[in-house]
C-alpha positions as CSV (number, residue, x, y, z in Angstrom):
1,M,192.9,2.5,77.2
2,A,190.1,5.0,77.4
3,D,187.1,4.9,79.7
4,A,183.9,3.7,78.0
5,I,181.7,4.6,80.9
6,V,182.3,7.5,83.3
7,A,179.9,8.6,86.1
8,E,181.0,11.4,88.5
9,G,179.1,12.5,91.6
10,L,175.7,10.9,90.7
11,V,172.9,11.9,93.0
12,K,169.3,10.8,92.6
13,T,166.6,11.2,95.2
14,Y,163.0,10.0,95.4
15,G,161.3,12.1,98.0
16,T,163.3,11.6,101.2
17,V,165.1,8.6,99.9
18,R,168.5,9.1,98.3
19,A,169.0,6.3,95.9
20,L,172.4,7.5,94.7
21,D,174.7,9.5,96.9
22,H,177.6,11.0,94.9
23,L,178.4,7.8,93.2
24,D,181.5,7.6,91.0
25,L,182.2,4.9,88.4
26,R,184.7,4.3,85.6
27,V,184.7,1.4,83.2
28,T,187.7,0.9,80.9
29,E,187.0,-0.1,77.2
30,G,186.7,-3.8,76.6
31,T,186.3,-4.7,80.3
32,V,183.4,-5.9,82.6
33,L,182.5,-4.0,85.7
34,G,180.4,-5.9,88.2
35,L,178.1,-3.7,90.3
36,L,177.1,-5.4,93.5
37,G,174.8,-4.3,96.3
38,P,171.8,-5.3,98.4
39,N,168.3,-4.8,97.0
40,G,167.5,-1.1,97.0
41,A,171.2,-0.1,97.1
42,G,170.9,1.9,93.9
43,K,172.1,-0.5,91.2
44,T,169.1,-0.2,88.9
45,T,168.9,3.5,89.4
46,C,172.5,3.8,88.2
47,V,171.9,1.6,85.2
48,R,168.8,3.6,84.2
49,I,170.8,6.9,84.4
50,L,173.6,5.5,82.3
51,A,171.2,4.1,79.7
52,T,169.4,7.5,79.3
53,L,166.2,6.4,80.9
54,L,166.5,8.6,84.0
55,R,168.1,11.9,84.7
56,P,170.2,12.4,87.8
57,D,169.6,15.3,90.2
58,E,173.4,15.9,90.2
59,G,176.4,14.6,88.5
60,R,178.1,14.0,85.1
61,V,177.8,11.0,82.9
62,S,179.4,9.9,79.6
63,V,179.2,6.7,77.6
64,A,181.5,6.0,74.7
65,G,182.7,9.6,75.0
66,I,179.2,11.0,74.6
67,D,177.6,13.2,77.2
68,V,174.5,11.2,78.3
69,L,172.6,14.2,79.6
70,A,173.3,16.5,76.6
71,E,173.0,13.9,73.8
72,P,170.9,10.9,74.9
73,Q,169.9,10.0,71.3
74,R,173.5,9.5,70.3
75,V,174.1,7.4,73.3
76,R,171.1,5.1,72.5
77,K,172.7,4.3,69.2
78,V,175.8,2.8,70.8
79,I,174.4,0.9,73.8
80,G,172.5,-2.3,74.5
81,L,170.3,-2.7,77.6
82,S,168.7,-5.7,79.2
83,G,166.8,-4.8,82.4
84,Q,165.6,-7.1,85.2
85,Y,162.4,-7.9,83.4
86,A,162.0,-9.1,79.8
87,A,160.7,-6.3,77.6
88,V,159.3,-8.3,74.8
89,D,156.0,-8.3,73.0
90,D,153.9,-11.3,74.0
91,N,151.8,-11.3,70.8
92,L,154.7,-11.5,68.4
93,T,156.9,-14.5,67.8
94,G,160.4,-14.7,69.0
95,Y,161.7,-14.0,65.5
96,E,159.3,-11.1,65.0
97,N,160.5,-9.5,68.2
98,L,164.1,-9.6,67.2
99,E,163.4,-8.6,63.6
100,M,161.4,-5.6,64.8
101,I,164.1,-4.5,67.1
102,G,166.6,-4.7,64.3
103,R,164.4,-2.6,62.1
104,L,163.9,0.0,64.8
105,Y,167.7,0.3,65.0
106,Q,167.6,0.8,61.2
107,L,169.7,-2.2,60.4
108,G,167.7,-2.7,57.1
109,K,165.3,-5.5,56.4
110,A,167.9,-8.1,55.3
111,R,170.4,-7.4,58.1
112,A,167.6,-7.4,60.7
113,R,166.4,-10.8,59.6
114,Q,169.9,-12.2,59.5
115,R,170.7,-11.0,63.1
116,A,167.3,-12.3,64.3
117,Y,168.1,-15.8,63.0
118,E,171.7,-15.7,64.3
119,L,170.7,-14.7,67.8
120,L,167.8,-17.1,68.0
121,E,170.3,-19.9,67.2
122,R,172.9,-18.5,69.7
123,F,170.4,-18.3,72.5
124,D,168.9,-21.8,71.8
125,L,165.6,-20.4,70.7
126,A,165.6,-21.5,67.0
127,E,163.0,-24.2,67.5
128,A,160.7,-21.7,69.2
129,A,161.3,-18.9,66.7
130,K,157.8,-19.0,65.2
131,R,155.9,-19.4,68.4
132,T,154.3,-16.4,70.1
133,V,156.3,-15.2,73.1
134,K,153.2,-15.6,75.4
135,T,153.9,-19.4,75.1
136,Y,157.5,-19.0,76.2
137,S,158.7,-20.0,79.7
138,G,160.2,-17.3,81.9
139,G,163.7,-18.4,81.0
140,M,163.0,-18.3,77.3
141,R,161.6,-14.8,77.6
142,R,164.7,-13.8,79.4
143,R,167.0,-15.2,76.8
144,L,165.0,-13.4,74.0
145,D,165.3,-10.1,75.9
146,L,169.1,-10.6,76.1
147,A,169.2,-11.4,72.4
148,G,167.4,-8.1,71.7
149,A,170.0,-6.2,73.7
150,L,172.7,-7.5,71.4
151,I,170.9,-7.1,68.1
152,T,173.3,-4.4,66.9
153,S,176.5,-5.8,68.5
154,P,176.7,-2.6,70.6
155,P,180.1,-1.4,71.9
156,V,178.6,-0.7,75.4
157,I,176.2,-3.0,77.1
158,F,174.2,-2.7,80.3
159,L,173.0,-5.9,81.8
160,D,170.8,-5.5,85.0
161,E,170.8,-8.9,86.6
162,P,170.8,-10.7,83.2
163,T,170.7,-14.3,84.4
164,T,167.9,-14.0,87.0
165,G,165.4,-16.7,86.3
166,L,167.7,-18.7,84.1
167,D,168.5,-22.4,84.8
168,P,172.1,-23.3,85.4
169,R,172.6,-24.4,81.7
170,S,171.2,-21.2,80.3
171,R,173.3,-19.2,82.8
172,L,176.5,-20.8,81.6
173,G,175.4,-20.1,78.1
174,M,174.9,-16.4,78.9
175,W,178.3,-16.3,80.5
176,E,179.8,-17.6,77.3
177,V,178.0,-14.8,75.3
178,I,179.3,-12.2,77.7
179,H,182.9,-13.5,77.2
180,E,182.4,-13.4,73.4
181,R,181.2,-9.8,73.5
182,V,184.2,-8.7,75.6
183,R,186.6,-10.5,73.4
184,S,185.1,-8.6,70.5
185,G,185.8,-5.4,72.2
186,S,182.5,-4.5,73.9
187,T,182.4,-2.9,77.4
188,L,179.9,-4.3,79.9
189,L,178.4,-3.0,83.1
190,L,176.8,-5.9,84.9
191,T,174.6,-5.9,88.0
192,T,174.0,-9.3,89.6
193,Q,172.9,-11.0,92.8
194,Y,174.9,-14.1,91.9
195,L,178.3,-13.5,93.4
196,E,179.8,-16.5,91.5
197,E,178.8,-14.6,88.4
198,A,180.6,-11.5,89.4
199,D,183.6,-13.5,90.5
200,R,183.8,-15.2,87.1
201,L,182.9,-12.4,84.7
202,A,184.0,-9.1,86.2
203,D,187.4,-7.5,85.7
204,E,186.6,-5.1,88.5
205,I,183.8,-5.0,91.1
206,V,182.2,-2.1,92.8
207,V,180.1,-2.7,95.9
208,I,177.4,-0.1,96.6
209,D,175.2,0.4,99.6
210,H,172.8,3.2,100.3
211,G,173.8,4.7,96.9
212,R,177.5,5.0,97.8
213,A,180.5,3.0,96.6
214,I,181.8,1.2,99.7
215,A,184.5,-0.9,98.1
216,R,186.1,-1.5,94.7
217,G,188.7,-3.7,93.2
218,T,189.2,-7.1,91.6
219,A,187.5,-10.1,93.2
220,T,190.8,-11.2,94.5
221,E,191.6,-7.8,96.0
222,L,188.2,-7.6,97.7
223,K,188.6,-11.0,99.2
224,R,192.0,-10.1,100.6
225,Q,190.8,-6.7,101.9
226,V,187.8,-7.8,104.0
227,A,188.0,-11.5,104.7
228,V,190.6,-14.0,105.9
229,E,191.0,-17.7,105.6
230,R,189.4,-19.9,108.3
231,L,190.2,-23.3,109.7
232,E,187.1,-25.4,110.1
233,V,186.9,-28.7,111.9
234,T,183.7,-30.8,112.1
235,V,183.6,-33.8,114.4
236,A,181.2,-36.7,114.9
237,R,180.4,-36.4,118.6
238,D,179.5,-33.6,121.0
239,A,182.1,-34.9,123.5
240,E,184.9,-34.2,121.1
241,L,184.1,-30.5,120.7
242,E,185.9,-29.2,123.8
243,T,189.1,-31.1,122.9
244,V,189.1,-29.8,119.4
245,R,188.3,-26.3,120.6
246,V,191.4,-26.3,122.8
247,A,193.5,-27.7,120.0
248,V,192.4,-25.0,117.5
249,E,192.9,-22.2,120.0
250,K,196.4,-23.5,120.8
251,V,197.4,-23.6,117.1
252,C,195.6,-20.5,115.8
253,G,196.2,-18.3,118.9
254,E,192.6,-17.0,118.9
255,V,189.4,-18.1,120.6
256,P,187.5,-20.2,118.1
257,E,183.8,-20.1,117.2
258,V,182.0,-23.3,118.2
259,D,178.8,-24.3,116.4
260,T,177.3,-27.0,118.7
261,L,174.5,-27.9,116.3
262,A,176.9,-28.5,113.4
263,R,179.6,-29.8,115.7
264,R,182.0,-27.5,114.1
265,V,184.9,-25.4,115.4
266,S,186.4,-22.6,113.4
267,A,189.0,-19.8,113.7
268,P,190.9,-17.4,111.5
269,A,193.9,-19.2,110.1
270,G,196.0,-19.4,107.0
271,G,198.3,-22.0,105.5
272,T,198.7,-25.7,105.6
273,R,201.0,-25.6,108.6
274,V,198.0,-24.7,110.9
275,L,196.0,-27.5,109.4
276,L,198.7,-30.1,109.9
277,D,199.3,-29.0,113.5
278,V,195.6,-29.4,114.4
279,V,195.4,-32.8,112.7
280,R,198.4,-34.0,114.8
281,L,196.8,-32.8,118.1
282,M,193.5,-34.5,117.2
283,D,195.3,-37.7,116.2
284,A,197.1,-37.7,119.6
285,A,193.7,-37.3,121.3
286,G,192.2,-40.2,119.2
287,I,189.8,-37.9,117.4
288,E,189.1,-38.4,113.7
289,P,187.4,-35.4,112.1
290,V,184.3,-35.7,109.9
291,D,185.7,-32.8,107.9
292,I,188.6,-30.5,108.2
293,G,190.1,-27.8,105.9
294,I,191.1,-24.2,105.3
295,R,188.1,-22.3,104.0
296,R,189.2,-19.5,101.7
297,A,187.3,-16.2,101.5
298,T,184.5,-15.9,98.9
299,L,182.7,-12.9,97.5
300,D,179.8,-14.0,99.7
301,D,182.0,-13.3,102.7
302,V,183.0,-9.9,101.3
303,F,179.4,-9.0,100.6
304,L,178.2,-10.0,104.0
305,K,180.9,-8.2,105.8
306,L,180.6,-5.0,103.8
307,T,176.8,-4.7,103.7
308,G,175.7,-6.7,106.8
309,Q,173.5,-9.0,104.8
310,A,173.7,-11.9,102.3
311,A,173.4,-11.2,98.6
312,G,169.8,-11.1,97.3
313,S,168.3,-10.4,100.7
314,G,167.0,-7.3,102.3
315,E,165.9,-4.0,100.8
316,H,167.2,-0.7,102.2
317,A,164.9,1.6,100.3
318,P,162.9,1.8,97.1
319,E,164.7,3.1,94.1
320,G,161.7,5.1,92.9
321,T,158.3,3.9,91.8
322,A,159.4,3.0,88.3
323,A,163.0,2.0,89.0
324,A,162.5,-0.1,92.2
325,G,162.1,-3.3,90.2
326,G,163.9,-2.2,87.1
327,R,160.8,-2.8,85.0
328,R,160.8,-0.7,81.9
329,S,157.7,1.4,81.3
330,R,155.9,2.0,78.1
331,G,157.8,5.3,77.9
332,D,161.1,3.6,78.3
333,R,160.4,1.3,75.3
334,S,159.2,4.1,73.1
335,E,162.6,5.7,73.5
336,G,164.1,2.7,71.6
337,V,166.7,1.7,74.2
338,R,167.5,-2.0,74.6
């Protein structure tokens, strides 16, 4: 299959700060790419360049086979965009916002109305359709903005932290919408701070830090690449820690970590054989664990090891005055990109 999104050698600087440092991306048609990285790593800057809202200092970009830098207007006709902050008109109703977006995309009056009603229903906003958006909660505004990004059923969609501010039920609903769009053939580039979201939705993940891609692959490949399974044993009494530590070291062949506050002993290990051997040694010593098990690697482990910080924490550098928070300016909205 062809690549729906191609970025080669993207460079973007803000003064002395290099937000993107020769970043390369490729997204195959009909797939989801998850773009992960700490705050300030360059994710939003990348999305803004791909969506025609920002020009790179260096590099080549194409979306749906169209040169983004040479023909931005053509690109805007085939993409949907939802940024980190809801770009909706507070003084219009939910229905009026979506109908207006449809008319701006030249869907025609009847089709724009039809899509507005369909999306209000799909995003659980039908009962609030005639209320002005200034009366909406943050989560409702977010869902309305996401609906606007899908008004034309675009073949390529950019979602910059799309579920930030949504409650768990709304987040699950959004995941269903993303799955629907991919099944219908759309291509998505998704930035997120929720690693569970990337694990569940993305066909491939690229981790960026300081504007560079530092790892890429499927969620399973990344977990295997940078993290190993660990045996963890929690006991009830401080006096049992030393005995368990000795048992774990004997079985695992490595000096374990001991968390005295949590009364937990852990060491790299894999397979049920290790677990059974430690249980036998503890049973012989008359120690019953509070908890014991093999902890498999998660994307949180991958993210922490690759970037040195947990997801959603830290900020290396601003991504430019306008781009740092991903907020769309008046100029962005006048360009007609969702």
